C-alpha positions as CSV (number, residue, x, y, z in Angstrom):
1,M,31.9,-43.3,-32.0
2,K,28.8,-41.7,-33.4
3,K,25.6,-43.7,-33.4
4,L,22.5,-43.4,-35.5
5,V,19.4,-43.1,-33.7
6,N,15.8,-43.1,-35.0
7,V,13.5,-40.6,-33.5
8,T,9.8,-41.5,-33.4
9,E,7.2,-38.8,-32.7
10,V,4.5,-39.7,-30.3
11,D,1.2,-38.0,-30.2
12,D,0.2,-36.4,-26.9
13,E,3.6,-36.6,-25.5
14,G,5.6,-33.8,-23.8
15,L,3.8,-30.6,-23.0
16,D,0.7,-31.5,-25.1
17,G,0.3,-34.7,-22.9
18,L,0.4,-32.7,-19.7
19,M,-2.5,-30.2,-20.7
20,G,-4.8,-29.7,-17.8
21,E,-2.3,-31.1,-15.2
22,V,-0.5,-29.1,-12.5
23,I,3.1,-29.1,-13.6
24,T,6.3,-27.6,-12.4
25,V,8.5,-25.8,-15.0
26,F,12.3,-25.4,-14.4
27,C,13.5,-22.3,-16.2
28,L,16.7,-20.3,-16.7
29,N,16.1,-18.2,-13.6
30,Y,13.0,-19.3,-11.7
31,F,10.7,-22.4,-11.2
32,Y,7.0,-22.0,-11.8
33,T,4.1,-24.3,-10.9
34,G,0.5,-24.2,-12.0
35,K,-2.2,-25.8,-14.2
36,L,-1.1,-26.0,-17.9
37,T,-4.0,-24.5,-19.8
38,G,-2.3,-23.2,-23.0
39,I,0.5,-24.0,-25.4
40,N,1.5,-22.2,-28.5
41,A,4.8,-21.8,-30.6
42,E,6.2,-19.3,-28.2
43,C,5.0,-19.9,-24.7
44,I,2.9,-21.8,-22.2
45,K,0.2,-20.6,-20.0
46,L,-0.1,-21.6,-16.3
47,D,-3.3,-20.8,-14.4
48,D,-3.4,-20.6,-10.6
49,A,0.4,-20.2,-10.9
50,S,3.1,-19.8,-8.3
51,V,6.8,-18.7,-8.6
52,I,8.9,-21.1,-6.5
53,Y,11.7,-19.3,-4.7
54,E,12.8,-22.2,-2.5
55,T,11.8,-25.8,-3.1
56,G,12.7,-27.6,0.0
57,S,12.9,-31.4,-0.5
58,F,11.3,-32.5,-3.8
59,T,9.6,-35.4,-1.8
60,D,7.8,-33.0,0.5
61,K,4.1,-32.4,-0.3
62,T,4.5,-28.6,-0.4
63,W,7.1,-26.1,-1.6
64,K,9.2,-24.4,1.1
65,D,8.5,-21.0,-0.5
66,A,6.0,-20.7,-3.4
67,Q,4.4,-17.3,-4.0
68,K,1.0,-17.3,-5.7
69,L,0.8,-15.0,-8.7
70,P,-2.2,-12.7,-9.0
71,H,-2.8,-13.6,-12.7
72,P,-2.1,-16.4,-15.2
73,C,1.6,-16.9,-15.9
74,Y,3.0,-17.0,-19.4
75,V,6.4,-18.8,-19.6
76,M,8.5,-18.5,-22.8
77,K,9.3,-22.0,-24.2
78,Q,12.8,-21.0,-25.0
79,C,13.5,-20.5,-21.3
80,I,12.2,-23.9,-20.2
81,E,15.0,-26.3,-19.2
82,S,12.6,-29.1,-17.9
83,F,9.1,-29.8,-16.8
84,M,7.1,-32.5,-15.0
85,V,4.3,-33.3,-12.7
86,L,5.9,-33.1,-9.4
87,K,3.5,-32.4,-6.5
């Protein structure tokens, strides 16, 4: 049975609310982590970014295999599956 749901927009929720935080982004092929410093209609910008090749346990303090990137990382929003503050 279908159910009607009211959606309420909340200011500073989602990516906007995480600006300046170190976040982890789960994407179609890779995971990325870094400080969220930019958001536009097409992509997000992560400074001091790493690509995570192997996570290890999500409760560990560090990633099992995270490789620092030499420059800021731009991630296309259409590739993001989920995001959060994890570590």
